[in-house]
C-alpha positions in Angstrom: 9.3 -16.4 -5.0 7.6 -12.7 -5.1 9.3 -10.2 -2.4 8.1 -7.1 -2.2 9.8 -4.2 -0.2 8.0 -1.3 1.3 9.6 2.1 2.2 8.7 5.7 3.0 7.1 5.6 6.4 7.9 7.4 9.2 6.2 10.1 11.7 4.3 12.8 10.6 1.8 15.2 12.3 -2.2 15.1 11.4 -2.8 16.6 8.2 0.3 15.9 6.9 1.6 13.8 4.2 3.5 10.9 3.1 4.7 8.9 -0.1 5.1 5.1 0.2 7.2 2.8 -2.3 7.3 -0.6 -2.9 9.5 -2.3 -5.2 9.0 -6.1 -6.4 11.4 -8.9 -7.0 9.6 -9.5 -10.5 8.0 -7.4 -13.3 5.2 -5.6 -11.7 3.8 -5.7 -15.5 3.5 -9.4 -14.7 1.1 -8.7 -12.0 -2.5 -8.6 -12.9 -3.5 -6.1 -10.1 -1.4 -4.9 -7.3 -2.4 -3.1 -4.1 -1.6 -1.6 -0.7 -2.9 -2.6 2.4 -2.4 -1.8 6.2 -2.9 -3.0 9.7 -4.0 -0.8 12.2 -3.3 -1.5 15.9 -5.7 -4.2 17.1 -7.3 -4.5 13.8 -7.1 -6.9 10.6 -5.2 -6.2 7.9 -7.3 -4.4 5.2 -7.1 -3.2 1.8 -6.1 0.7 1.0 -6.1 0.9 -2.5 -5.8 -1.2 -5.8 -4.6 -0.8 -9.3 -4.9 -3.2 -12.1 -3.3 -3.7 -15.5 -5.9 -1.8 -17.3 -5.5 1.4 -15.0 -8.7 0.5 -12.8 -8.3 1.8 -9.3 -10.2 1.2 -6.1 -9.6 3.3 -2.9 -11.1 2.8 0.2 -9.7 6.3 1.5 -10.9 8.1 -1.7 -9.7 11.9 -1.8 -6.7 11.4 0.3 -4.8 8.4 -0.9 -3.6 8.2 -4.5 -2.1 4.9 -5.9 0.1 5.1 -9.0 3.2 3.0 -10.6 6.3 3.8 -12.5 6.7 0.8 -14.6 10.4 2.3 -15.8 11.5 1.8 -12.0 9.1 -1.2 -11.2 7.9 0.9 -8.4 4.3 1.2 -6.9 3.3 4.1 -4.9 0.9 5.2 -2.4 0.7 9.2 -1.9 -1.1 9.9 1.1 -2.3 13.4 2.0 -4.6 14.9 4.6 -3.4 11.9 7.0 -5.0 11.4 10.3 -4.3 9.6 13.7 -6.4 6.6 12.4 -4.0 6.3 9.5 -1.6 5.0 11.8 -0.7 1.7 11.1 2.0 -0.7 9.1 1.5 -0.4 5.3 2.0 -3.2 3.0 2.0 -3.6 -0.7 1.1 -7.1 -2.3 -0.2 -8.8 -5.4 -4.2 -8.0 -5.1 -6.4 -11.3 -5.4 -9.9 -10.1 -5.4 -11.4 -13.7 -4.6 -8.9 -14.6 -2.1 -9.1 -13.4 1.6 -6.4 -11.1 2.7 -5.7 -13.5 5.5 -4.7 -16.1 3.3 -2.2 -14.3 1.3 1.3 -15.2 1.4 4.8 -13.7 1.4 3.9 -10.5 2.7 6.9 -7.9 3.0 7.8 -6.6 6.4 5.6 -3.4 5.8 6.6 0.1 6.5 5.5 1.8 9.8 3.2 5.0 9.4 2.7 7.1 12.8 0.3 10.0 12.4 0.4 11.9 15.8 1.2 15.3 17.1 
């Protein structure tokens, strides 16, 4: 069973930056595509950015968020810049399954809370 552990969240002022990290219980090179997801208050969980094994990246927040990975550390990152209050959410990492609704994903980690407020 695959387990995901997210870290790096916290309280940040609007315009600030955070770098989230995700570790996985298996080698992430075995996973075709990884993604960062978030659940904002009162909303459904949504995809933020994805990265596959060929380097293809998709962003729902282009220009402000950057997804990357460090294979040596078996870690996925999300660099978040110019944060806005509407970015407040619990952020999760998970394998990205393009043909599967996010609501059907299993084995979510606990996520990491990001709060953007002055």
